[in-house]
N, C-alpha and C positions, 0 to 999 in steps of 0.2 A: 538713271534718275537719282536725285538727292535722297538721303535717308528718309526725310519727312514725306516726300512724294512717293517713295517706294512703300512706306507704311500706308498711305492713302490707297495705293493700288492694292495692297494686300487686303484691305477691308472692303473696297468697293470696285476694284478694277476687273476687267474681263479676263476670262480664261481664254487663251488663244491656241489655235491649232494651225500649223502651216505645213503644207506638203504639196508635192506634185500629185496628180491624180493617178491612182493605181490601187488595185485590190490589196497589195501588201501594206499599204499605208493605213488601212483599217479604219478610215474615218467614219463611214456609215455605222459600223458596229459600235464605235465609241459614242457617237451621237445617240444611238438607240439606248445605250446603257445610261446616258446622262439626262434622261428626260425629266428627272425630278430636281435637277440642279436649279437653284434660285439665284443665279448670278449670270451676267451677260456672257455669252460664248460667241467668240468670233472665229470663223473658219476661213482661211485663205487657201485656195487650191489653184494650182497652175497646171496647164496642159504641157506635157513634155514634148519636145521636138522629135521624139521617137515613139514607136509603139510596136509591141511584140505582136499583138493581134489587132487588126483594124477594127475600130469602133469600140474597143474596150475602155478607152479613156472617156469617151462620150457617155457610155453607159454608167461608168463609175461616178462621173460628175453629176449625172442625173440622180443617182442614188444619194449623193451628198446633198444636193439641192432638196430632194424630197424629204430627207431626214430633218433638215433644218426647218423647212416650211411646215411639215406635218407635225413635228414635235414643238414648234414655236420656241426653239431653244435660243436663237440668237440670229446672227447675220452670217451669210456666206459672201465672201468677196472673191473677185477674180484674182488670179495670181498677181503678185506684186513684182515690181522691178526690184532687182537685187539690192539696189541702192536704198530702197524704201524699207527693206526687211529689218535692219537694226532698230530704227525708230518705232516701227510697228510692234516689234517684240518687246521693246523697252517699256511700252505702255500697257503691258499685260501684267496681271497679278501673278500668273504662272503660265507656262507653256506645256501642253501635253503632247508628247510624241507617241502616238498609238500604234506605230508600225509593228507588224509581226515578223518582218524581215527588214533588216537594216544593215548597211555596211559600216560607214563611218559615223554618221549622225550630224551632218552639217547644220541642220535646223537647231538641234540641241546646242551645238557650239555657238551659233549666232545668238541664241537666247541667253546663254550663260555670259557671253561677252558684254551684255548690257545689264547684267545683274539680275536677270529674271530666272528664277528656279525652274527646273525642268523635271517633269514626271514622265517616266518611260518604262517600258517592259525591259526585262533582263535578257535582251537579245543583242546579237552582234557586238559591236564595239561600245554600245551605250553604257554598260556598267563601268567600263574602264574610263570612258570619256567623262561621265557625270560623277563617278566615284561613289563611295559609300562612307558612312560614319560622319565624323565632325567636319571633314574637309570636302564633303560632297557639294556639288552644285545643284542638287535637287534630290529626287528620290527615285529609287529603282523598285519596280513592282514585279513580283514573280508572274510570269506569263500564265501560270495556273490560276491566278486570281482573276483573270479576265479583265474586261473593260470596266466592270464595276470596281475592281481594285484600283484602277487608275483614278477614277472619280473619288473614291473614298480617301485615297492617299492625298489627293489634291485638296479636298475639303479639310482633312486633318492638318495639313501644312498651313493652309490659309487661316485656320483657327488658332494657330500657335505663333504669336508675334515674335517670340524669342528665337524659336527654331527658324522661322521664316527669314528673319534678319541675318542669322548665321549662314543659312544656305545661299541667300542672295549675295552676300559678300564673298563666300567661297566660290560661287559660280563665276564671278568676275575673275578672281585670281586663278582659278583652274583654267579658264579660257586663255590666259596669257601664254601658256605653254604652246599654244597653236598659232601665235602670231606668225605671219609670213616670214619675218626676219628670223625668228627662233627656229622655225622649220628648216629654213635655208641653211642656217648655221649648223644645225644637227646633221643635215644631209651632207654638207661639206666635210664635217668631221668624220662621218662614216665612210666617205669615199677616198679620204686621204690615206 
């Protein structure tokens, strides 16, 4: 989004969460901790085509639906087609990745590629992907701060227009390192 639209999103846009259904994605706990948030919250969850334990995804999806309905936090959407993801994330003020176990962080990368800052725990590849300091594409929260730390960091970021604009721009530029052509070129250099 253009800078002016991004600023409007910072002030009034929804906080969005996108993940496949799974206990490691930690969505119900995040929603429970966010019950006092006074901003729209959109959650999109998708059922994966695989399951370690039969029925686990359905139970986790029920927990997500219950948390959204019971806490009257926002809206839960069914999973999105991957082609819809960039535009959905682009219309968010911020994206929270509440995972307690994560390998690469594809949702974080997709959000950053459209200039949406990401707030996530310091787990897996997320600190490297999102970055820290002035060139970060969002904010990393210590796992020890819990889900309340994710919400607090998100609210602080959205209250600071200068830092928000800086992280939004940095998010987009950090994501460029992961363009398919860039990854392919790096791979070819490594195998030569």
